[in-house]
MIBASE-242382 format. One record per residue (C-alpha): residue in three letters; y, z, x negated. Coordinates in nm, 3 decimals. Each point is the difference from the previous one (the first is absolute). Layout:
PT   r      c2      c3      c1
PT Ala       Y       Z       X
...
end
This chain:
PT   r      c2      c3      c1
PT Met   2.128  -2.735  -0.642
PT Thr   0.136   0.219  -0.278
PT Trp   0.160  -0.132  -0.317
PT Phe  -0.311   0.104  -0.194
PT Gly  -0.225  -0.188   0.243
PT Lys   0.215  -0.313  -0.027
PT Arg  -0.024   0.020  -0.379
PT Ile  -0.382   0.016   0.012
PT Ser  -0.011  -0.295   0.242
PT Phe   0.225  -0.203  -0.228
PT Arg  -0.225   0.075  -0.298
PT Arg  -0.307  -0.107   0.194
PT Leu   0.174  -0.321   0.105
PT Ala   0.104  -0.066  -0.360
PT Asp  -0.355   0.063  -0.121
PT Arg  -0.139  -0.245   0.254
PT Ala   0.260  -0.261  -0.095
PT Ile  -0.086   0.036  -0.370
PT Glu  -0.372  -0.019   0.081
PT Phe   0.053  -0.315   0.205
PT Ala   0.215  -0.163  -0.270
PT Ser  -0.254   0.086  -0.269
PT Thr  -0.288  -0.136   0.205
PT Leu   0.191  -0.318   0.076
PT Ala   0.085  -0.050  -0.368
PT Ala  -0.362   0.054  -0.103
PT Leu  -0.131  -0.243   0.262
PT Thr   0.263  -0.257  -0.099
PT Ala  -0.098   0.023  -0.366
PT Ala  -0.368  -0.039   0.087
PT Ala   0.077  -0.296   0.227
PT Ile   0.198  -0.173  -0.275
PT Val  -0.292   0.035  -0.242
PT Leu  -0.242  -0.137   0.259
PT Leu   0.232  -0.290   0.082
PT Ile   0.031  -0.090  -0.369
PT Leu  -0.378   0.016  -0.038
PT Ala  -0.046  -0.217   0.309
PT Phe   0.254  -0.256  -0.125
PT Ile  -0.165  -0.026  -0.343
PT Thr  -0.346  -0.030   0.159
PT Ile   0.114  -0.278   0.235
PT Glu   0.161  -0.191  -0.287
PT Ala  -0.309   0.047  -0.220
PT Trp  -0.252  -0.093   0.271
PT Pro  -0.003  -0.380  -0.064
PT Ala  -0.096   0.062  -0.364
PT Leu  -0.263   0.256   0.100
PT Arg  -0.162  -0.272   0.215
PT Asp   0.040  -0.287  -0.247
PT Pro  -0.062   0.008  -0.295
PT Gly  -0.135   0.347   0.084
PT Pro  -0.021   0.329  -0.192
PT Ala  -0.284  -0.116  -0.226
PT Arg   0.223  -0.257  -0.171
PT Phe   0.247   0.270  -0.104
PT Val  -0.277   0.156  -0.210
PT Thr  -0.205  -0.299  -0.115
PT Asp   0.290  -0.223  -0.112
PT Arg   0.065   0.090  -0.362
PT Thr   0.371  -0.075  -0.007
PT Trp   0.309  -0.049   0.216
PT Phe   0.117  -0.358   0.051
PT Pro   0.052  -0.024   0.378
PT Leu   0.135  -0.356  -0.011
PT Ser  -0.331  -0.105  -0.164
PT Gly  -0.218   0.198   0.239
PT Gln  -0.058   0.301  -0.230
PT Phe   0.069   0.327   0.182
PT Gly  -0.132   0.267  -0.236
PT Leu   0.174   0.332   0.068
PT Leu  -0.246   0.206  -0.202
PT Pro   0.178  -0.046  -0.339
PT Met   0.328   0.123   0.149
PT Leu  -0.168   0.283   0.190
PT Thr  -0.168   0.103  -0.325
PT Ala   0.335  -0.005  -0.179
PT Ser   0.157   0.215   0.275
PT Val  -0.280   0.257  -0.024
PT Leu   0.004   0.009  -0.381
PT Thr   0.376   0.043  -0.025
PT Thr  -0.005   0.278   0.260
PT Ile  -0.291   0.190  -0.156
PT Gly   0.142  -0.040  -0.350
PT Ala   0.345   0.116   0.108
PT Val  -0.133   0.309   0.178
PT Leu  -0.224   0.093  -0.294
PT Leu   0.298  -0.023  -0.235
PT Ala   0.249   0.176   0.230
PT Ala  -0.209   0.286   0.140
PT Pro  -0.038   0.217  -0.315
PT Pro   0.371  -0.002  -0.099
PT Gly   0.101   0.035   0.366
PT Ile  -0.208   0.315   0.046
PT Ala   0.106   0.128  -0.343
PT Ser   0.365  -0.048   0.102
PT Ala  -0.052   0.212   0.311
PT Leu  -0.176   0.274  -0.200
PT Trp   0.277   0.008  -0.259
PT Val   0.271   0.023   0.266
PT Arg  -0.181   0.280   0.184
PT Tyr  -0.122   0.219  -0.285
PT Trp   0.177  -0.082  -0.329
PT Ala   0.341  -0.157   0.053
PT Pro   0.317   0.215   0.018
PT Pro   0.149  -0.010   0.354
PT Ser   0.301  -0.213  -0.097
PT Leu  -0.217  -0.250  -0.188
PT Ala  -0.252  -0.009   0.285
PT Trp   0.283  -0.080   0.245
PT Phe   0.120  -0.286  -0.220
PT His  -0.355  -0.132  -0.051
PT Arg  -0.067  -0.010   0.375
PT Arg   0.322  -0.193   0.063
PT Ala  -0.081  -0.245  -0.278
PT Ile  -0.348  -0.061   0.145
PT Ala   0.151  -0.050   0.347
PT Ile   0.245  -0.257  -0.140
PT Leu  -0.287  -0.176  -0.176
PT Ala  -0.194  -0.008   0.328
PT Gly   0.295  -0.170   0.171
PT Thr   0.060  -0.260  -0.270
PT Pro  -0.044  -0.356   0.139
PT Ser  -0.320  -0.169  -0.110
PT Val   0.190  -0.301  -0.132
PT Val   0.158   0.227  -0.263
PT Phe  -0.345   0.103  -0.121
PT Gly  -0.102  -0.365  -0.003
PT Gln   0.310  -0.096  -0.196
PT Trp  -0.069   0.266  -0.262
PT Gly  -0.366  -0.101  -0.021
PT Leu   0.090  -0.367  -0.044
PT Val   0.274   0.050  -0.260
PT Val  -0.131   0.300  -0.198
PT Leu  -0.369   0.061   0.062
PT Ala  -0.134  -0.356   0.022
PT Pro   0.126  -0.101  -0.350
PT Leu  -0.163   0.312  -0.148
PT Ile  -0.335  -0.078   0.163
PT Ala   0.031  -0.366  -0.101
PT Ala  -0.040   0.116  -0.360
PT Trp  -0.364   0.082   0.087
PT Gly  -0.060  -0.347   0.142
PT Gly   0.099  -0.224   0.287
PT Ser   0.340  -0.033   0.161
PT Gly   0.042   0.370   0.073
PT Gln  -0.003  -0.060   0.375
PT Ser  -0.343   0.136   0.070
PT Leu  -0.223   0.244   0.183
PT Leu   0.083   0.272  -0.253
PT Thr   0.375  -0.048   0.042
PT Ala  -0.036   0.018   0.378
PT Val  -0.210   0.317  -0.024
PT Ile   0.254   0.176  -0.224
PT Val   0.300  -0.098   0.214
PT Leu  -0.181   0.098   0.319
PT Ala  -0.103   0.332  -0.158
PT Leu   0.366   0.078  -0.074
PT Met   0.085  -0.077   0.362
PT Thr  -0.287   0.215   0.129
PT Leu   0.066   0.295  -0.232
PT Pro   0.293   0.156   0.193
PT Thr  -0.192  -0.016   0.328
PT Ile  -0.293   0.188  -0.153
PT Ala   0.233   0.246  -0.177
PT Leu   0.191   0.085   0.319
PT Ala  -0.317   0.026   0.210
PT Ser  -0.165   0.221  -0.264
PT Asp   0.308   0.222  -0.019
PT Ala  -0.013   0.049   0.377
PT Ala  -0.375   0.069  -0.016
PT Leu   0.042   0.266  -0.270
PT Gly   0.289   0.153   0.191
PT Ser  -0.225   0.053   0.302
PT Ile  -0.237   0.228  -0.194
PT Asp   0.004   0.363   0.119
PT Asp   0.189   0.222  -0.245
PT Glu  -0.274   0.261   0.034
PT Leu  -0.242  -0.232  -0.178
PT Val   0.240  -0.035  -0.292
PT Arg   0.063   0.374  -0.015
PT Gly  -0.374   0.062   0.017
PT Gly  -0.055  -0.228  -0.300
PT Ala   0.272   0.183  -0.192
PT Ala  -0.155   0.336   0.089
PT Leu  -0.327  -0.120  -0.154
PT Gly   0.180  -0.061  -0.327
PT Leu   0.021  -0.379   0.020
PT Gly   0.288  -0.171  -0.179
PT Arg   0.204  -0.283   0.149
PT Trp  -0.249  -0.265  -0.104
PT Gly  -0.290   0.209   0.128
PT Ile   0.171   0.046   0.336
PT Ala   0.084  -0.370   0.021
PT Ser  -0.346  -0.127  -0.098
PT Arg  -0.225   0.263   0.162
PT Val   0.197   0.101   0.308
PT Val   0.273  -0.245   0.101
PT Leu  -0.163  -0.338  -0.063
PT Pro  -0.331   0.088   0.174
PT Ala   0.192   0.146   0.295
PT Ala   0.220  -0.308   0.036
PT Arg  -0.266  -0.264  -0.068
PT Ser  -0.013  -0.154   0.348
PT Ser   0.381  -0.021   0.029
PT Leu   0.021  -0.150  -0.349
PT Leu  -0.264  -0.256   0.093
PT Ala   0.189  -0.087   0.318
PT Gly   0.318  -0.058  -0.201
PT Ile  -0.181  -0.227  -0.245
PT Leu  -0.152  -0.200   0.286
PT Leu   0.340  -0.043   0.165
PT Ala   0.139  -0.123  -0.331
PT Ala  -0.288  -0.249  -0.022
PT Ala   0.086  -0.128   0.348
PT Arg   0.355  -0.065  -0.117
PT Ala  -0.118  -0.166  -0.320
PT Val  -0.235  -0.247   0.168
PT Gly   0.287  -0.135   0.211
PT Glu   0.250  -0.041  -0.283
PT Thr   0.131  -0.356  -0.034
PT Met   0.314  -0.073  -0.197
PT Ala  -0.062   0.187  -0.326
PT Val  -0.360  -0.123  -0.023
PT Leu   0.108  -0.356   0.077
PT Met   0.248   0.011  -0.288
PT Val  -0.237   0.130  -0.270
PT Ala  -0.359  -0.099   0.091
PT Gly   0.016  -0.371  -0.093
PT Asn  -0.098  -0.129   0.347
PT Val  -0.314  -0.196  -0.092
PT Pro  -0.251   0.021   0.290
PT Asn  -0.312   0.041  -0.217
PT Phe  -0.237   0.285  -0.070
PT Pro   0.143   0.206  -0.288
PT Glu  -0.206  -0.055  -0.314
PT Ser   0.171   0.288  -0.183
PT Leu   0.287   0.245   0.030
PT Leu   0.224  -0.257  -0.170
PT Ala  -0.083  -0.278   0.247
PT Pro   0.256  -0.103   0.265
PT Val  -0.089   0.082   0.360
PT Arg   0.138  -0.044   0.349
PT Thr  -0.025   0.267   0.269
PT Leu  -0.024  -0.060   0.374
PT Thr   0.353   0.126   0.059
PT Ala   0.144  -0.227  -0.270
PT Asn  -0.191  -0.297   0.141
PT Met   0.147   0.056   0.346
PT Ala   0.351   0.037  -0.136
PT Leu  -0.029  -0.318  -0.207
PT Glu  -0.155  -0.232   0.257
PT Met   0.094   0.116   0.350
PT Gly   0.330  -0.188  -0.011
PT Tyr  -0.160  -0.345  -0.017
PT Ala  -0.353   0.058   0.135
PT Ser  -0.110  -0.179   0.316
PT Ala  -0.312  -0.048   0.213
PT Ser  -0.316   0.155  -0.149
PT His   0.185   0.101  -0.318
PT Arg   0.238   0.216   0.202
PT Ser  -0.279   0.146   0.209
PT Ile  -0.195   0.106  -0.311
PT Leu   0.308   0.178  -0.131
PT Phe  -0.011   0.207   0.317
PT Val  -0.364   0.078  -0.080
PT Ser   0.137   0.142  -0.325
PT Gly   0.229   0.215   0.213
PT Leu  -0.299   0.134   0.194
PT Leu  -0.179   0.082  -0.325
PT Leu   0.307   0.185  -0.125
PT Met   0.027   0.202   0.319
PT Val  -0.362   0.106  -0.041
PT Ala   0.057   0.076  -0.368
PT Val   0.301   0.218   0.088
PT Ala  -0.174   0.168   0.294
PT Ile  -0.302   0.116  -0.203
PT Pro   0.196   0.234  -0.233
PT Tyr   0.201   0.135   0.293
PT Leu  -0.318   0.075   0.196
PT Leu  -0.157   0.166  -0.303
PT Ala   0.318   0.205  -0.051
PT Thr  -0.012   0.106   0.364
PT Ile  -0.360   0.112  -0.044
PT Ala   0.088   0.192  -0.317
PT Arg   0.303   0.183   0.137
PT Pro  -0.152   0.205   0.287
PT Arg  -0.239   0.177  -0.231
PT Ser   0.135   0.336  -0.105
PT Asp   0.134   0.014  -0.354
PT His  -0.035   0.373  -0.010
PT Gly  -0.354   0.051   0.112
end
């Protein structure tokens, strides 16, 4: 065999090794997810049998030691904080990406992207600390203690903003340059190109980024625990204290036992479903062509 033939054989062997390693890693990751799901289901099964799923909806509040197992108030709080945070974070996140792509000078755009990346990597406890010390007293001036649904929504929006901004920047960067040049040839200004060409072309990728940010938001624990007030009741207003499912698990898992512990694992199942839904919707949104 010639030297050239040996080189081709080595490349084929390397390609097969990389393919095998990639396949093994993918199967391992999938197996880990399935094992976690199986573990949570097994732990939650006693509560699913008795008191049963109906009690989680019909019980109006959460006092497990007194036989009250209402998860609906905390599920409602989780959904409201996530939706509110995404609604607040999506417009400035998309606007940030547009500004970086079409208005900012290159040096300032570079700095802005790095600042957003640092913000995305900031620990959630830092956001919670700021919300508790700075934001909560400001909101308390409107009524209540300041630890409320509104405070949680604002803090969670700040945490979600960099994820949406980075995803939107990547979505806008994937747009074909010919579309932008075509808009310019038609006499459109920067805003016209952004609003009439770029945003419609990137809509499915932008939606996927927002949905992925929502999946992250619904699973957030520490910051929300610090600023939401942790009262397991239905929120009567934006200024009312609430408790999310994640905060409830963090607060009570350490001392829960028997049915109490099993119902906390039911909360884990609900959270996995709540996180899976945005990811599935994002997967559905992404395959559609952004340029068609």
